[in-house]
C-alpha positions in Angstrom: 6.1 138.8 -26.6 5.1 135.7 -24.9 3.4 134.3 -28.0 6.8 135.1 -29.8 8.8 133.1 -26.9 6.4 130.2 -27.2 6.8 130.2 -31.1 10.6 130.3 -31.0 10.6 127.6 -28.2 8.1 125.4 -30.2 10.3 126.0 -33.4 13.4 124.8 -31.4 11.8 121.9 -29.9 10.3 120.9 -33.1 13.9 121.2 -34.9 15.4 119.0 -32.0 12.7 116.4 -32.2 13.1 116.5 -36.1 16.9 115.9 -35.8 16.3 112.9 -33.4 13.8 111.3 -35.6 16.1 111.8 -38.6 19.0 110.1 -36.6 17.0 107.2 -35.8 15.2 106.7 -39.0 18.0 107.4 -41.4 19.9 104.1 -40.2 17.1 102.0 -40.6 16.3 103.3 -44.2 19.9 102.8 -44.9 19.9 99.3 -43.9 16.8 98.6 -45.9 18.4 100.3 -48.9 21.7 98.4 -48.6 19.9 94.9 -48.3 17.8 95.7 -51.3 20.7 97.0 -53.6 22.7 95.0 -56.0 26.0 93.8 -54.9 28.2 96.0 -57.2 26.7 99.3 -55.8 27.1 98.0 -52.1 30.8 97.2 -52.8 31.3 100.6 -54.5 29.7 102.3 -51.4 27.2 103.9 -53.9 24.1 103.2 -51.8 22.9 106.1 -49.6 19.0 106.4 -48.8 17.3 104.6 -51.8 18.2 101.1 -53.2 20.4 100.9 -56.3 19.9 97.9 -58.8 17.0 96.5 -56.9 17.9 93.0 -55.7 16.0 90.6 -53.3 19.0 87.9 -53.3 20.0 88.3 -49.7 16.4 88.0 -48.5 16.0 85.0 -50.6 19.1 83.3 -49.0 17.9 84.2 -45.5 14.3 83.3 -45.8 14.9 80.0 -47.7 17.2 78.7 -45.2 15.3 75.8 -43.5 16.2 76.8 -40.0 14.5 80.1 -40.4 11.0 78.6 -39.9 11.8 76.5 -36.9 13.6 79.6 -35.4 10.6 81.8 -36.0 8.3 79.1 -34.4 10.6 78.7 -31.2 10.9 82.6 -30.9 7.1 83.1 -31.0 6.6 80.3 -28.6 9.2 81.9 -26.2 7.6 85.2 -26.7 4.0 84.2 -26.0 4.8 81.8 -23.1 7.4 83.9 -21.6 5.3 87.2 -22.0 2.3 85.4 -20.3 4.3 83.9 -17.5 6.1 87.1 -16.7 2.9 89.3 -16.7 1.2 86.8 -14.4 4.2 86.6 -11.9 5.0 90.2 -12.1 1.5 91.5 -11.7 0.6 89.3 -8.8 3.9 90.3 -7.1 3.4 93.9 -7.7 -0.2 93.8 -6.5 0.8 92.3 -3.4 3.7 94.6 -2.7 1.3 97.4 -3.3 -0.4 96.6 -0.1 1.4 98.2 2.9 -0.8 95.9 5.2 1.1 92.9 3.9 3.2 91.0 6.3 6.8 91.9 6.1 5.9 94.4 3.3 9.0 96.6 3.7 11.4 93.6 4.1 10.3 92.0 0.9 10.4 95.3 -1.1 14.1 96.1 0.2 15.1 92.6 -0.7 13.5 92.9 -4.4 15.0 96.3 -4.7 18.4 95.0 -3.5 18.5 92.7 -6.7 18.3 95.7 -9.0 21.8 96.6 -7.9 23.5 93.2 -7.0 22.9 89.9 -8.5 24.5 86.5 -8.2 26.3 86.7 -11.6 26.5 84.5 -14.7 28.1 81.5 -13.3 25.9 81.0 -10.2 22.9 81.7 -12.3 23.8 79.0 -14.7 24.5 76.6 -11.9 21.0 77.1 -10.6 19.4 76.8 -13.9 21.5 73.5 -14.6 20.6 72.1 -11.1 16.8 72.6 -11.8 17.3 70.6 -15.0 16.2 73.5 -17.2 19.2 73.3 -19.8 18.2 72.8 -23.4 14.5 73.1 -22.7 11.8 75.8 -23.2 11.7 76.7 -19.5 15.4 77.5 -19.7 14.4 80.5 -21.8 11.4 81.8 -20.0 11.9 81.0 -16.1 15.2 82.5 -15.5 14.1 86.0 -16.9 10.5 85.7 -15.7 10.6 88.5 -13.4 12.2 92.0 -14.1 12.7 94.0 -10.9 12.2 97.3 -12.8 9.0 96.2 -14.3 7.8 94.9 -10.8 8.4 98.2 -9.3 6.7 100.0 -12.0 3.5 97.9 -11.7 3.6 98.3 -7.9 3.6 101.8 -8.0 0.8 101.7 -10.5 -1.2 99.5 -8.3 -0.4 101.6 -5.1 -2.8 104.3 -6.7 -5.5 101.9 -7.4 -8.7 103.3 -5.6 -9.2 101.6 -2.2 -12.9 102.4 -2.2 -13.4 100.0 -5.4 -11.5 97.3 -3.5 -13.6 97.7 -0.5 -16.8 97.7 -2.4 -15.8 94.2 -4.1 -14.9 92.8 -0.6 -18.3 93.9 0.7 -19.7 92.0 -2.2 -17.9 88.9 -1.0 -15.0 88.9 -3.2 -11.5 87.9 -1.6 -8.2 89.4 -2.7 -7.6 87.3 -5.7 -11.0 87.9 -7.0 -10.7 91.5 -6.5 -7.6 91.5 -8.5 -9.0 89.2 -11.4 -12.3 91.0 -11.6 -11.6 94.6 -10.5 -8.0 95.4 -10.9 -7.1 93.7 -14.4 -10.0 95.2 -16.3 -9.5 98.7 -15.2 -5.6 98.6 -15.7 -5.1 97.3 -19.1 -2.7 100.1 -20.2 0.0 99.0 -17.5 -0.5 95.3 -18.7 0.0 96.3 -22.3 2.9 98.5 -21.4 4.7 95.9 -19.2 3.8 93.1 -21.8 5.3 95.0 -24.5 8.6 95.3 -22.6 8.7 91.6 -21.6 7.8 90.6 -25.3 10.6 92.7 -26.8 13.0 91.6 -24.3 12.4 88.1 -24.9 12.3 88.5 -28.6 15.9 89.9 -28.3 17.1 87.5 -25.7 20.2 86.1 -27.3 22.3 85.8 -24.1 19.9 83.0 -22.4 19.9 80.9 -25.8 23.6 80.7 -25.9 24.0 79.8 -22.2 21.1 77.3 -21.7 20.1 75.7 -25.2 22.1 73.0 -26.8 20.0 71.6 -29.5 19.6 73.5 -32.6 15.8 72.5 -32.8 15.3 74.9 -29.7 17.2 77.8 -31.0 15.4 81.2 -31.4 15.7 83.5 -34.4 18.5 85.6 -33.0 20.9 82.6 -32.7 20.0 81.1 -36.0 20.5 84.4 -37.8 23.8 84.7 -36.1 24.8 81.3 -37.2 23.9 82.0 -40.7 26.3 85.0 -40.7 29.1 82.9 -39.0 28.8 80.2 -41.5 29.9 82.5 -44.1 33.6 82.2 -45.3 35.0 85.6 -46.1 36.6 85.2 -49.4 37.5 88.8 -50.0 37.2 92.1 -48.0 33.4 92.3 -48.5 32.2 89.2 -50.2 31.0 86.2 -48.3 30.0 82.7 -49.2 26.7 81.4 -47.7 25.1 78.0 -48.4 27.5 76.8 -51.1 28.2 78.7 -54.2 26.2 81.7 -53.5 28.2 84.9 -53.2 26.8 87.9 -51.4 28.2 91.0 -49.8 28.6 90.6 -46.4 27.1 94.0 -45.4 24.0 93.3 -47.3 23.6 89.9 -45.4 23.9 91.5 -42.0 21.4 94.2 -42.8 18.9 91.8 -44.3 19.4 89.6 -41.3 18.6 92.7 -39.0 15.7 93.4 -40.8 14.3 89.8 -40.8 14.7 89.8 -37.1 13.5 93.2 -36.3 10.4 93.8 -38.5 8.0 91.2 -36.8 8.4 92.9 -33.3 8.1 96.3 -34.8 4.8 95.5 -36.3 3.5 95.0 -32.7 3.9 98.6 -31.7 1.3 100.2 -33.7 -1.5 98.0 -32.1 -0.1 98.8 -28.6 0.9 102.3 -28.9 -2.2 103.9 -27.3 -1.9 101.6 -24.3 1.9 102.1 -24.3 1.9 105.9 -24.1 -1.0 105.9 -21.3 0.7 103.1 -19.3 4.2 104.9 -19.4 2.8 108.3 -18.5 0.7 106.8 -15.4 3.6 104.9 -14.3 6.1 107.9 -14.3 3.6 110.3 -12.8 2.8 108.0 -9.9 6.6 107.1 -9.5 
């Protein structure tokens, strides 16, 4: 009887997971299908799962825009620099907070947690960034978002479970706190670094808000802003047809979906390489939390 219950439960769970997977995969496949379909089929609404009248016109328009390459370069620069900076600051802060012997440990913890629920708001933050001279610079994209309180708490919880015996053995061998962190903690906690690093990388890749607030020069615009400008530059001549870059007419829906694919695919390609660390790091963080 128990085996029957387990089988039924397994079947229900499998169906629910399958339904969730289909609900998430289908919109993605639909966007690919529409962006690769001929205009006449898109306008008729005849595209569903597979492309009809295979066409790469919208991708040709998007990828041949000269702003795309500088936007990719800027975005990769922001992601690499921002992720490295965020991981460094967050891990050092989390490791310090994981030590209850630290002076004013509880006070610092409460102050940091307080910022999860209350913050200064957009205008005070903008005035601080402007006062520091970060407007229209690379640092304006990476410094204001360098530390996520949520990620800091996850890493602090993870480091709190690090074996004290290992740290003590390192100190007996003459290591100070920074050397213990560099030589012992980092090599044995790659999973949490990969997980939090992926969180930061995805967040910076999709960071559209900071670019609008703090960047002025088009040479510094990230990919998200440039793709948004490509869409906005189109002038709607009819219900569905858009003019882009002169006399090229494309279906607005196809252009939007092509833009989404161009901006999403590069960061999706990172997941398979970090998946094993991501699952392990997320599970450890949740258990110890």
